[in-house]
GUROBA-150599 format. One record per atom (N, C-alpha, C): x, y, z; atom name. Coordinates in nm, 3 decimals, always signed. Layout:
BEGIN
<ketor east="X" north="Y" up="Z" atom="CA"/>
...
REM end
This chain:
BEGIN
<ketor east="+6.944" north="+17.621" up="+16.682" atom="N"/>
<ketor east="+7.001" north="+17.477" up="+16.598" atom="CA"/>
<ketor east="+7.099" north="+17.437" up="+16.690" atom="C"/>
<ketor east="+7.123" north="+17.294" up="+16.680" atom="N"/>
<ketor east="+7.225" north="+17.207" up="+16.762" atom="CA"/>
<ketor east="+7.333" north="+17.191" up="+16.660" atom="C"/>
<ketor east="+7.469" north="+17.235" up="+16.703" atom="N"/>
<ketor east="+7.601" north="+17.223" up="+16.629" atom="CA"/>
<ketor east="+7.640" north="+17.101" up="+16.677" atom="C"/>
<ketor east="+7.605" north="+17.024" up="+16.760" atom="N"/>
<ketor east="+7.660" north="+16.926" up="+16.812" atom="CA"/>
<ketor east="+7.754" north="+16.886" up="+16.925" atom="C"/>
<ketor east="+7.808" north="+17.015" up="+16.956" atom="N"/>
<ketor east="+7.923" north="+17.012" up="+17.050" atom="CA"/>
<ketor east="+7.852" north="+17.016" up="+17.199" atom="C"/>
<ketor east="+7.752" north="+17.069" up="+17.238" atom="N"/>
<ketor east="+7.682" north="+17.026" up="+17.351" atom="CA"/>
<ketor east="+7.543" north="+17.015" up="+17.353" atom="C"/>
<ketor east="+7.505" north="+16.881" up="+17.257" atom="N"/>
<ketor east="+7.376" north="+16.866" up="+17.229" atom="CA"/>
<ketor east="+7.310" north="+16.816" up="+17.353" atom="C"/>
<ketor east="+7.361" north="+16.724" up="+17.416" atom="N"/>
<ketor east="+7.295" north="+16.684" up="+17.571" atom="CA"/>
<ketor east="+7.308" north="+16.755" up="+17.695" atom="C"/>
<ketor east="+7.385" north="+16.878" up="+17.674" atom="N"/>
<ketor east="+7.437" north="+16.944" up="+17.778" atom="CA"/>
<ketor east="+7.322" north="+17.020" up="+17.851" atom="C"/>
<ketor east="+7.328" north="+16.999" up="+17.998" atom="N"/>
<ketor east="+7.223" north="+17.050" up="+18.102" atom="CA"/>
<ketor east="+7.313" north="+17.157" up="+18.168" atom="C"/>
<ketor east="+7.295" north="+17.267" up="+18.124" atom="N"/>
<ketor east="+7.375" north="+17.386" up="+18.244" atom="CA"/>
<ketor east="+7.343" north="+17.381" up="+18.384" atom="C"/>
<ketor east="+7.214" north="+17.307" up="+18.425" atom="N"/>
<ketor east="+7.178" north="+17.358" up="+18.561" atom="CA"/>
<ketor east="+7.262" north="+17.233" up="+18.645" atom="C"/>
<ketor east="+7.261" north="+17.130" up="+18.577" atom="N"/>
<ketor east="+7.332" north="+17.010" up="+18.632" atom="CA"/>
<ketor east="+7.474" north="+17.067" up="+18.648" atom="C"/>
<ketor east="+7.538" north="+17.106" up="+18.553" atom="N"/>
<ketor east="+7.677" north="+17.163" up="+18.546" atom="CA"/>
<ketor east="+7.699" north="+17.244" up="+18.645" atom="C"/>
<ketor east="+7.601" north="+17.313" up="+18.678" atom="N"/>
<ketor east="+7.614" north="+17.414" up="+18.762" atom="CA"/>
<ketor east="+7.621" north="+17.374" up="+18.927" atom="C"/>
<ketor east="+7.532" north="+17.267" up="+18.937" atom="N"/>
<ketor east="+7.520" north="+17.202" up="+19.056" atom="CA"/>
<ketor east="+7.651" north="+17.153" up="+19.123" atom="C"/>
<ketor east="+7.726" north="+17.092" up="+19.019" atom="N"/>
<ketor east="+7.855" north="+17.016" up="+19.042" atom="CA"/>
<ketor east="+7.965" north="+17.092" up="+19.064" atom="C"/>
<ketor east="+7.936" north="+17.222" up="+19.019" atom="N"/>
<ketor east="+8.063" north="+17.324" up="+18.982" atom="CA"/>
<ketor east="+8.096" north="+17.374" up="+19.129" atom="C"/>
<ketor east="+8.208" north="+17.391" up="+19.153" atom="N"/>
<ketor east="+8.263" north="+17.453" up="+19.321" atom="CA"/>
<ketor east="+8.341" north="+17.581" up="+19.259" atom="C"/>
<ketor east="+8.255" north="+17.688" up="+19.284" atom="N"/>
<ketor east="+8.298" north="+17.833" up="+19.268" atom="CA"/>
<ketor east="+8.325" north="+17.903" up="+19.389" atom="C"/>
<ketor east="+8.385" north="+18.021" up="+19.378" atom="N"/>
<ketor east="+8.427" north="+18.087" up="+19.511" atom="CA"/>
<ketor east="+8.297" north="+18.152" up="+19.563" atom="C"/>
<ketor east="+8.247" north="+18.171" up="+19.691" atom="N"/>
<ketor east="+8.154" north="+18.243" up="+19.752" atom="CA"/>
<ketor east="+8.168" north="+18.391" up="+19.768" atom="C"/>
<ketor east="+8.284" north="+18.418" up="+19.728" atom="N"/>
<ketor east="+8.321" north="+18.547" up="+19.757" atom="CA"/>
<ketor east="+8.438" north="+18.597" up="+19.651" atom="C"/>
<ketor east="+8.457" north="+18.745" up="+19.614" atom="N"/>
<ketor east="+8.574" north="+18.765" up="+19.506" atom="CA"/>
<ketor east="+8.666" north="+18.814" up="+19.588" atom="C"/>
<ketor east="+8.683" north="+18.783" up="+19.713" atom="N"/>
<ketor east="+8.806" north="+18.881" up="+19.796" atom="CA"/>
<ketor east="+8.840" north="+18.747" up="+19.868" atom="C"/>
<ketor east="+8.966" north="+18.722" up="+19.902" atom="N"/>
<ketor east="+9.012" north="+18.627" up="+20.008" atom="CA"/>
<ketor east="+9.021" north="+18.520" up="+19.927" atom="C"/>
<ketor east="+9.064" north="+18.528" up="+19.801" atom="N"/>
<ketor east="+9.052" north="+18.383" up="+19.728" atom="CA"/>
<ketor east="+9.189" north="+18.356" up="+19.753" atom="C"/>
<ketor east="+9.224" north="+18.195" up="+19.759" atom="N"/>
<ketor east="+9.325" north="+18.118" up="+19.760" atom="CA"/>
<ketor east="+9.334" north="+18.019" up="+19.614" atom="C"/>
<ketor east="+9.455" north="+17.980" up="+19.621" atom="N"/>
<ketor east="+9.445" north="+17.841" up="+19.489" atom="CA"/>
<ketor east="+9.502" north="+17.719" up="+19.571" atom="C"/>
<ketor east="+9.481" north="+17.612" up="+19.544" atom="N"/>
<ketor east="+9.529" north="+17.505" up="+19.555" atom="CA"/>
<ketor east="+9.653" north="+17.479" up="+19.480" atom="C"/>
<ketor east="+9.807" north="+17.457" up="+19.606" atom="N"/>
<ketor east="+9.914" north="+17.431" up="+19.521" atom="CA"/>
<ketor east="+9.932" north="+17.325" up="+19.445" atom="C"/>
<ketor east="+9.836" north="+17.196" up="+19.454" atom="N"/>
<ketor east="+9.845" north="+17.112" up="+19.380" atom="CA"/>
<ketor east="+9.766" north="+17.105" up="+19.270" atom="C"/>
<ketor east="+9.635" north="+17.148" up="+19.235" atom="N"/>
<ketor east="+9.550" north="+17.128" up="+19.147" atom="CA"/>
<ketor east="+9.507" north="+17.276" up="+19.079" atom="C"/>
<ketor east="+9.550" north="+17.380" up="+19.163" atom="N"/>
<ketor east="+9.496" north="+17.520" up="+19.132" atom="CA"/>
<ketor east="+9.366" north="+17.551" up="+19.164" atom="C"/>
<ketor east="+9.275" north="+17.471" up="+19.215" atom="N"/>
<ketor east="+9.123" north="+17.522" up="+19.238" atom="CA"/>
<ketor east="+9.151" north="+17.642" up="+19.318" atom="C"/>
<ketor east="+9.057" north="+17.738" up="+19.290" atom="N"/>
<ketor east="+9.015" north="+17.871" up="+19.340" atom="CA"/>
<ketor east="+8.911" north="+17.879" up="+19.438" atom="C"/>
<ketor east="+8.922" north="+17.872" up="+19.547" atom="N"/>
<ketor east="+8.823" north="+17.913" up="+19.630" atom="CA"/>
<ketor east="+8.833" north="+17.990" up="+19.759" atom="C"/>
<ketor east="+8.747" north="+18.044" up="+19.882" atom="N"/>
<ketor east="+8.781" north="+18.104" up="+19.967" atom="CA"/>
<ketor east="+8.882" north="+18.023" up="+20.057" atom="C"/>
<ketor east="+8.924" north="+18.088" up="+20.139" atom="N"/>
<ketor east="+8.999" north="+18.016" up="+20.266" atom="CA"/>
<ketor east="+8.866" north="+17.933" up="+20.356" atom="C"/>
<ketor east="+8.739" north="+17.971" up="+20.386" atom="N"/>
<ketor east="+8.660" north="+17.930" up="+20.452" atom="CA"/>
<ketor east="+8.617" north="+17.799" up="+20.365" atom="C"/>
<ketor east="+8.604" north="+17.822" up="+20.245" atom="N"/>
<ketor east="+8.538" north="+17.724" up="+20.159" atom="CA"/>
<ketor east="+8.654" north="+17.601" up="+20.162" atom="C"/>
<ketor east="+8.784" north="+17.597" up="+20.155" atom="N"/>
<ketor east="+8.871" north="+17.509" up="+20.178" atom="CA"/>
<ketor east="+8.858" north="+17.438" up="+20.309" atom="C"/>
<ketor east="+8.861" north="+17.521" up="+20.417" atom="N"/>
<ketor east="+8.840" north="+17.464" up="+20.564" atom="CA"/>
<ketor east="+8.725" north="+17.384" up="+20.555" atom="C"/>
<ketor east="+8.616" north="+17.422" up="+20.543" atom="N"/>
<ketor east="+8.509" north="+17.368" up="+20.531" atom="CA"/>
<ketor east="+8.484" north="+17.234" up="+20.458" atom="C"/>
<ketor east="+8.527" north="+17.212" up="+20.339" atom="N"/>
<ketor east="+8.487" north="+17.132" up="+20.259" atom="CA"/>
<ketor east="+8.644" north="+17.070" up="+20.199" atom="C"/>
<ketor east="+8.749" north="+17.122" up="+20.224" atom="N"/>
<ketor east="+8.852" north="+17.052" up="+20.159" atom="CA"/>
<ketor east="+8.879" north="+17.100" up="+19.993" atom="C"/>
<ketor east="+8.981" north="+17.025" up="+19.934" atom="N"/>
<ketor east="+8.995" north="+17.059" up="+19.815" atom="CA"/>
<ketor east="+8.916" north="+16.938" up="+19.747" atom="C"/>
<ketor east="+8.851" north="+16.946" up="+19.636" atom="N"/>
<ketor east="+8.757" north="+16.821" up="+19.604" atom="CA"/>
<ketor east="+8.849" north="+16.771" up="+19.485" atom="C"/>
<ketor east="+8.978" north="+16.800" up="+19.469" atom="N"/>
<ketor east="+9.053" north="+16.716" up="+19.362" atom="CA"/>
<ketor east="+9.157" north="+16.668" up="+19.432" atom="C"/>
<ketor east="+9.177" north="+16.729" up="+19.548" atom="N"/>
<ketor east="+9.314" north="+16.677" up="+19.633" atom="CA"/>
<ketor east="+9.262" north="+16.641" up="+19.784" atom="C"/>
<ketor east="+9.191" north="+16.544" up="+19.802" atom="N"/>
<ketor east="+9.143" north="+16.527" up="+19.917" atom="CA"/>
<ketor east="+9.269" north="+16.464" up="+20.040" atom="C"/>
<ketor east="+9.375" north="+16.424" up="+19.980" atom="N"/>
<ketor east="+9.477" north="+16.390" up="+20.060" atom="CA"/>
<ketor east="+9.571" north="+16.498" up="+20.079" atom="C"/>
<ketor east="+9.515" north="+16.595" up="+20.069" atom="N"/>
<ketor east="+9.604" north="+16.749" up="+20.113" atom="CA"/>
<ketor east="+9.563" north="+16.739" up="+20.259" atom="C"/>
<ketor east="+9.441" north="+16.690" up="+20.297" atom="N"/>
<ketor east="+9.361" north="+16.703" up="+20.442" atom="CA"/>
<ketor east="+9.389" north="+16.825" up="+20.483" atom="C"/>
<ketor east="+9.323" north="+16.918" up="+20.397" atom="N"/>
<ketor east="+9.269" north="+17.058" up="+20.436" atom="CA"/>
<ketor east="+9.151" north="+17.075" up="+20.510" atom="C"/>
<ketor east="+9.052" north="+16.960" up="+20.484" atom="N"/>
<ketor east="+8.902" north="+16.987" up="+20.535" atom="CA"/>
<ketor east="+8.934" north="+16.979" up="+20.685" atom="C"/>
<ketor east="+8.858" north="+17.109" up="+20.739" atom="N"/>
<ketor east="+8.850" north="+17.114" up="+20.899" atom="CA"/>
<ketor east="+9.006" north="+17.145" up="+20.927" atom="C"/>
<ketor east="+9.084" north="+17.186" up="+20.868" atom="N"/>
<ketor east="+9.228" north="+17.180" up="+20.915" atom="CA"/>
<ketor east="+9.252" north="+17.321" up="+20.827" atom="C"/>
<ketor east="+9.258" north="+17.416" up="+20.934" atom="N"/>
<ketor east="+9.279" north="+17.567" up="+20.892" atom="CA"/>
<ketor east="+9.447" north="+17.577" up="+20.871" atom="C"/>
<ketor east="+9.512" north="+17.515" up="+20.967" atom="N"/>
<ketor east="+9.667" north="+17.539" up="+20.934" atom="CA"/>
<ketor east="+9.693" north="+17.460" up="+20.812" atom="C"/>
<ketor east="+9.639" north="+17.346" up="+20.782" atom="N"/>
<ketor east="+9.687" north="+17.289" up="+20.652" atom="CA"/>
<ketor east="+9.636" north="+17.324" up="+20.555" atom="C"/>
<ketor east="+9.511" north="+17.410" up="+20.526" atom="N"/>
<ketor east="+9.484" north="+17.484" up="+20.438" atom="CA"/>
<ketor east="+9.583" north="+17.628" up="+20.384" atom="C"/>
<ketor east="+9.631" north="+17.663" up="+20.497" atom="N"/>
<ketor east="+9.778" north="+17.777" up="+20.477" atom="CA"/>
<ketor east="+9.875" north="+17.710" up="+20.419" atom="C"/>
<ketor east="+9.864" north="+17.581" up="+20.428" atom="N"/>
<ketor east="+10.027" north="+17.501" up="+20.388" atom="CA"/>
<ketor east="+10.010" north="+17.465" up="+20.248" atom="C"/>
<ketor east="+9.880" north="+17.428" up="+20.211" atom="N"/>
<ketor east="+9.835" north="+17.365" up="+20.101" atom="CA"/>
<ketor east="+9.764" north="+17.438" up="+19.955" atom="C"/>
<ketor east="+9.753" north="+17.615" up="+20.041" atom="N"/>
<ketor east="+9.687" north="+17.698" up="+19.939" atom="CA"/>
<ketor east="+9.770" north="+17.817" up="+19.949" atom="C"/>
<ketor east="+9.762" north="+17.889" up="+19.823" atom="N"/>
<ketor east="+9.845" north="+18.041" up="+19.841" atom="CA"/>
<ketor east="+9.737" north="+18.135" up="+19.788" atom="C"/>
<ketor east="+9.756" north="+18.266" up="+19.816" atom="N"/>
<ketor east="+9.680" north="+18.370" up="+19.773" atom="CA"/>
<ketor east="+9.750" north="+18.406" up="+19.651" atom="C"/>
<ketor east="+9.884" north="+18.378" up="+19.606" atom="N"/>
<ketor east="+9.953" north="+18.429" up="+19.513" atom="CA"/>
<ketor east="+9.946" north="+18.315" up="+19.388" atom="C"/>
<ketor east="+9.853" north="+18.386" up="+19.303" atom="N"/>
<ketor east="+9.829" north="+18.318" up="+19.187" atom="CA"/>
<ketor east="+9.779" north="+18.417" up="+19.067" atom="C"/>
<ketor east="+9.765" north="+18.387" up="+18.936" atom="N"/>
<ketor east="+9.764" north="+18.463" up="+18.820" atom="CA"/>
<ketor east="+9.628" north="+18.402" up="+18.737" atom="C"/>
<ketor east="+9.540" north="+18.492" up="+18.730" atom="N"/>
<ketor east="+9.447" north="+18.466" up="+18.622" atom="CA"/>
<ketor east="+9.332" north="+18.373" up="+18.692" atom="C"/>
<ketor east="+9.230" north="+18.374" up="+18.627" atom="N"/>
<ketor east="+9.140" north="+18.275" up="+18.681" atom="CA"/>
<ketor east="+9.057" north="+18.196" up="+18.559" atom="C"/>
<ketor east="+9.014" north="+18.071" up="+18.540" atom="N"/>
<ketor east="+8.935" north="+18.015" up="+18.445" atom="CA"/>
<ketor east="+8.796" north="+17.949" up="+18.483" atom="C"/>
<ketor east="+8.702" north="+17.940" up="+18.473" atom="N"/>
<ketor east="+8.588" north="+17.887" up="+18.516" atom="CA"/>
<ketor east="+8.583" north="+17.791" up="+18.412" atom="C"/>
<ketor east="+8.573" north="+17.663" up="+18.473" atom="N"/>
<ketor east="+8.573" north="+17.536" up="+18.380" atom="CA"/>
<ketor east="+8.419" north="+17.466" up="+18.424" atom="C"/>
<ketor east="+8.328" north="+17.485" up="+18.346" atom="N"/>
<ketor east="+8.194" north="+17.397" up="+18.387" atom="CA"/>
<ketor east="+8.185" north="+17.287" up="+18.316" atom="C"/>
<ketor east="+8.226" north="+17.283" up="+18.189" atom="N"/>
<ketor east="+8.214" north="+17.138" up="+18.125" atom="CA"/>
<ketor east="+8.345" north="+17.064" up="+18.073" atom="C"/>
<ketor east="+8.413" north="+16.986" up="+18.138" atom="N"/>
<ketor east="+8.540" north="+16.971" up="+18.121" atom="CA"/>
<ketor east="+8.583" north="+16.902" up="+18.001" atom="C"/>
<ketor east="+8.464" north="+16.811" up="+17.963" atom="N"/>
<ketor east="+8.492" north="+16.737" up="+17.846" atom="CA"/>
<ketor east="+8.487" north="+16.847" up="+17.697" atom="C"/>
<ketor east="+8.411" north="+16.928" up="+17.741" atom="N"/>
<ketor east="+8.390" north="+17.031" up="+17.607" atom="CA"/>
<ketor east="+8.511" north="+17.109" up="+17.603" atom="C"/>
<ketor east="+8.600" north="+17.149" up="+17.681" atom="N"/>
<ketor east="+8.647" north="+17.284" up="+17.711" atom="CA"/>
<ketor east="+8.807" north="+17.251" up="+17.671" atom="C"/>
<ketor east="+8.829" north="+17.331" up="+17.561" atom="N"/>
<ketor east="+8.982" north="+17.313" up="+17.539" atom="CA"/>
<ketor east="+9.062" north="+17.395" up="+17.634" atom="C"/>
<ketor east="+9.027" north="+17.500" up="+17.707" atom="N"/>
<ketor east="+9.108" north="+17.545" up="+17.809" atom="CA"/>
<ketor east="+9.124" north="+17.454" up="+17.903" atom="C"/>
<ketor east="+9.021" north="+17.356" up="+17.911" atom="N"/>
<ketor east="+9.076" north="+17.283" up="+18.039" atom="CA"/>
<ketor east="+9.172" north="+17.164" up="+18.000" atom="C"/>
<ketor east="+9.177" north="+17.142" up="+17.854" atom="N"/>
<ketor east="+9.272" north="+17.050" up="+17.818" atom="CA"/>
<ketor east="+9.417" north="+17.113" up="+17.815" atom="C"/>
<ketor east="+9.408" north="+17.232" up="+17.768" atom="N"/>
<ketor east="+9.538" north="+17.326" up="+17.761" atom="CA"/>
<ketor east="+9.602" north="+17.343" up="+17.899" atom="C"/>
<ketor east="+9.516" north="+17.344" up="+18.010" atom="N"/>
<ketor east="+9.547" north="+17.378" up="+18.131" atom="CA"/>
<ketor east="+9.591" north="+17.279" up="+18.227" atom="C"/>
<ketor east="+9.556" north="+17.139" up="+18.154" atom="N"/>
<ketor east="+9.541" north="+16.975" up="+18.217" atom="CA"/>
<ketor east="+9.440" north="+17.000" up="+18.335" atom="C"/>
<ketor east="+9.343" north="+17.041" up="+18.317" atom="N"/>
<ketor east="+9.268" north="+17.029" up="+18.423" atom="CA"/>
<ketor east="+9.097" north="+16.948" up="+18.376" atom="C"/>
<ketor east="+9.132" north="+16.892" up="+18.260" atom="N"/>
<ketor east="+9.009" north="+16.821" up="+18.222" atom="CA"/>
<ketor east="+8.932" north="+16.744" up="+18.287" atom="C"/>
<ketor east="+9.022" north="+16.668" up="+18.390" atom="N"/>
<ketor east="+8.945" north="+16.545" up="+18.487" atom="CA"/>
<ketor east="+8.893" north="+16.597" up="+18.629" atom="C"/>
<ketor east="+8.926" north="+16.734" up="+18.641" atom="N"/>
<ketor east="+8.882" north="+16.796" up="+18.775" atom="CA"/>
<ketor east="+8.753" north="+16.833" up="+18.798" atom="C"/>
<ketor east="+8.711" north="+16.849" up="+18.911" atom="N"/>
<ketor east="+8.567" north="+16.890" up="+18.966" atom="CA"/>
<ketor east="+8.548" north="+17.060" up="+18.872" atom="C"/>
<ketor east="+8.446" north="+17.022" up="+18.823" atom="N"/>
<ketor east="+8.403" north="+17.157" up="+18.735" atom="CA"/>
<ketor east="+8.416" north="+17.273" up="+18.855" atom="C"/>
<ketor east="+8.437" north="+17.391" up="+18.808" atom="N"/>
<ketor east="+8.483" north="+17.524" up="+18.901" atom="CA"/>
<ketor east="+8.580" north="+17.628" up="+18.851" atom="C"/>
<ketor east="+8.631" north="+17.703" up="+18.938" atom="N"/>
<ketor east="+8.722" north="+17.785" up="+18.895" atom="CA"/>
<ketor east="+8.891" north="+17.767" up="+18.927" atom="C"/>
<ketor east="+8.959" north="+17.806" up="+18.841" atom="N"/>
<ketor east="+9.108" north="+17.756" up="+18.855" atom="CA"/>
<ketor east="+9.198" north="+17.853" up="+18.853" atom="C"/>
<ketor east="+9.304" north="+17.869" up="+18.891" atom="N"/>
<ketor east="+9.389" north="+17.975" up="+18.854" atom="CA"/>
<ketor east="+9.484" north="+17.906" up="+18.746" atom="C"/>
<ketor east="+9.516" north="+18.027" up="+18.662" atom="N"/>
<ketor east="+9.605" north="+17.976" up="+18.531" atom="CA"/>
<ketor east="+9.756" north="+17.949" up="+18.577" atom="C"/>
<ketor east="+9.803" north="+18.018" up="+18.659" atom="N"/>
<ketor east="+9.927" north="+18.001" up="+18.719" atom="CA"/>
<ketor east="+9.931" north="+18.029" up="+18.868" atom="C"/>
<ketor east="+9.984" north="+17.943" up="+18.941" atom="N"/>
<ketor east="+10.019" north="+17.962" up="+19.100" atom="CA"/>
<ketor east="+10.145" north="+17.939" up="+19.119" atom="C"/>
<ketor east="+10.156" north="+18.060" up="+19.229" atom="N"/>
<ketor east="+10.298" north="+18.062" up="+19.260" atom="CA"/>
<ketor east="+10.336" north="+18.015" up="+19.415" atom="C"/>
<ketor east="+10.431" north="+17.911" up="+19.428" atom="N"/>
<ketor east="+10.464" north="+17.855" up="+19.511" atom="CA"/>
<ketor east="+10.463" north="+17.685" up="+19.504" atom="C"/>
<ketor east="+10.511" north="+17.609" up="+19.624" atom="N"/>
<ketor east="+10.490" north="+17.480" up="+19.643" atom="CA"/>
<ketor east="+10.441" north="+17.433" up="+19.754" atom="C"/>
<ketor east="+10.383" north="+17.303" up="+19.734" atom="N"/>
<ketor east="+10.355" north="+17.228" up="+19.837" atom="CA"/>
<ketor east="+10.474" north="+17.231" up="+19.941" atom="C"/>
<ketor east="+10.427" north="+17.203" up="+20.069" atom="N"/>
<ketor east="+10.563" north="+17.191" up="+20.179" atom="CA"/>
<ketor east="+10.631" north="+17.060" up="+20.132" atom="C"/>
<ketor east="+10.788" north="+17.022" up="+20.142" atom="N"/>
<ketor east="+10.827" north="+16.927" up="+20.084" atom="CA"/>
<ketor east="+10.812" north="+16.787" up="+20.171" atom="C"/>
<ketor east="+10.748" north="+16.807" up="+20.283" atom="N"/>
<ketor east="+10.707" north="+16.698" up="+20.346" atom="CA"/>
<ketor east="+10.573" north="+16.624" up="+20.281" atom="C"/>
<ketor east="+10.505" north="+16.700" up="+20.223" atom="N"/>
<ketor east="+10.362" north="+16.678" up="+20.165" atom="CA"/>
<ketor east="+10.386" north="+16.609" up="+19.997" atom="C"/>
<ketor east="+10.502" north="+16.659" up="+19.953" atom="N"/>
<ketor east="+10.549" north="+16.636" up="+19.822" atom="CA"/>
<ketor east="+10.593" north="+16.499" up="+19.804" atom="C"/>
<ketor east="+10.701" north="+16.479" up="+19.934" atom="N"/>
<ketor east="+10.744" north="+16.327" up="+19.951" atom="CA"/>
<ketor east="+10.618" north="+16.232" up="+19.998" atom="C"/>
<ketor east="+10.524" north="+16.273" up="+20.046" atom="N"/>
<ketor east="+10.432" north="+16.171" up="+20.118" atom="CA"/>
<ketor east="+10.324" north="+16.121" up="+19.978" atom="C"/>
<ketor east="+10.288" north="+16.225" up="+19.914" atom="N"/>
<ketor east="+10.244" north="+16.210" up="+19.761" atom="CA"/>
<ketor east="+10.327" north="+16.114" up="+19.681" atom="C"/>
<ketor east="+10.466" north="+16.158" up="+19.656" atom="N"/>
<ketor east="+10.547" north="+16.042" up="+19.581" atom="CA"/>
<ketor east="+10.537" north="+15.917" up="+19.619" atom="C"/>
<ketor east="+10.553" north="+15.903" up="+19.778" atom="N"/>
<ketor east="+10.558" north="+15.762" up="+19.844" atom="CA"/>
<ketor east="+10.407" north="+15.691" up="+19.799" atom="C"/>
<ketor east="+10.301" north="+15.748" up="+19.784" atom="N"/>
<ketor east="+10.138" north="+15.703" up="+19.772" atom="CA"/>
<ketor east="+10.144" north="+15.651" up="+19.660" atom="C"/>
<ketor east="+10.248" north="+15.741" up="+19.548" atom="N"/>
<ketor east="+10.204" north="+15.699" up="+19.409" atom="CA"/>
<ketor east="+10.285" north="+15.551" up="+19.352" atom="C"/>
<ketor east="+10.378" north="+15.530" up="+19.429" atom="N"/>
<ketor east="+10.474" north="+15.413" up="+19.428" atom="CA"/>
<ketor east="+10.374" north="+15.260" up="+19.429" atom="C"/>
REM end
């Protein structure tokens, strides 16, 4: 029976788009958007939501822009249908895994750079 909430939902397509950790250890969270992946994934692909952090192919930048200090984990596969995504304000982000709470801040020079680009 179709209840109308996910009437045309294609789970395989959603999973193809989702960015999920490849391991359960050595996880890090982006300090800007809370996406959770392994360090190696951040180095190889960067942050899909925050390419301006410059993490792709830059291990030192990954260390600056991500943290191992986070709490909880949300798997968001269908942003448009997820009340949790709205509650966490991640509804426009790439489907994947996100920290509920991230401890830490981006380095000040990066915060200033992002603020200048907003203007």
